LUMMAR-96455 format. One record per residue (C-alpha): chain; residue number from 1; x, y, z. Coordinates in Angstrom, 2 decimals, always signed. Example, Ala and Ser with C-alpha at 12.3 -4.5 7.8 and 13.67 -1.06 7.14 Angstrom:
REM residues 2
zaro, timi, c1, c2, c3
A, 1, +12.30, -4.50, +7.80
A, 2, +13.67, -1.06, +7.14
This chain:
REM residues 63
zaro, timi, c1, c2, c3
A, 1, +43.07, +15.80, -97.64
A, 2, +40.40, +18.35, -98.48
A, 3, +38.34, +20.31, -95.97
A, 4, +35.78, +18.24, -94.05
A, 5, +37.28, +14.91, -95.04
A, 6, +37.93, +12.04, -92.69
A, 7, +40.38, +9.22, -92.41
A, 8, +39.49, +6.14, -90.39
A, 9, +41.87, +3.65, -88.78
A, 10, +41.20, +0.35, -87.09
A, 11, +43.90, -0.75, -84.68
A, 12, +43.77, -4.32, -83.41
A, 13, +45.93, -5.31, -80.49
A, 14, +45.86, -8.94, -79.41
A, 15, +47.62, -8.23, -76.12
A, 16, +44.36, -7.43, -74.29
A, 17, +45.99, -4.31, -72.85
A, 18, +43.89, -2.03, -70.66
A, 19, +44.44, +1.12, -72.69
A, 20, +45.93, +2.76, -75.72
A, 21, +47.87, +5.96, -76.30
A, 22, +48.47, +7.51, -79.69
A, 23, +50.36, +10.55, -80.90
A, 24, +49.17, +11.96, -84.21
A, 25, +51.72, +14.11, -86.00
A, 26, +50.15, +16.27, -88.72
A, 27, +51.07, +19.21, -90.90
A, 28, +49.12, +21.84, -92.82
A, 29, +50.25, +24.80, -94.89
A, 30, +47.13, +26.64, -93.63
A, 31, +46.47, +27.54, -89.99
A, 32, +43.81, +25.18, -88.66
A, 33, +42.70, +23.27, -85.60
A, 34, +41.87, +19.69, -86.59
A, 35, +39.57, +17.48, -84.57
A, 36, +40.80, +14.00, -83.66
A, 37, +38.25, +11.59, -82.22
A, 38, +38.35, +7.94, -81.17
A, 39, +35.64, +5.35, -80.58
A, 40, +36.12, +2.29, -78.38
A, 41, +33.67, -0.60, -78.50
A, 42, +33.80, -3.95, -76.80
A, 43, +31.81, -6.56, -75.05
A, 44, +31.81, -9.56, -72.78
A, 45, +29.06, -12.13, -73.09
A, 46, +25.70, -10.41, -73.41
A, 47, +27.06, -7.09, -72.12
A, 48, +28.53, -4.43, -74.42
A, 49, +30.09, -1.03, -73.94
A, 50, +31.28, +1.88, -76.04
A, 51, +32.70, +5.34, -75.51
A, 52, +34.19, +8.20, -77.49
A, 53, +37.01, +10.59, -76.71
A, 54, +38.63, +13.59, -78.37
A, 55, +42.33, +14.23, -78.78
A, 56, +44.10, +17.01, -76.92
A, 57, +46.82, +19.24, -78.28
A, 58, +50.33, +18.77, -76.91
A, 59, +53.37, +20.91, -77.46
A, 60, +56.06, +19.32, -79.59
A, 61, +59.13, +18.32, -77.58
A, 62, +62.47, +19.41, -79.02
A, 63, +64.55, +16.58, -80.45
């Protein structure tokens, strides 16, 4: 991917779980600090909600 590009994903889970956790494994030949963001939207009847969150960096665990 080039600089300032984006990649969108839509993940549908029919289990009606109360949350989601994702680990994004990425690589770059250049030093950089990418920004990972998520948007959650939903609704029930006439009420709707949405929120956004940003990913946090985690240290890689040795295998």
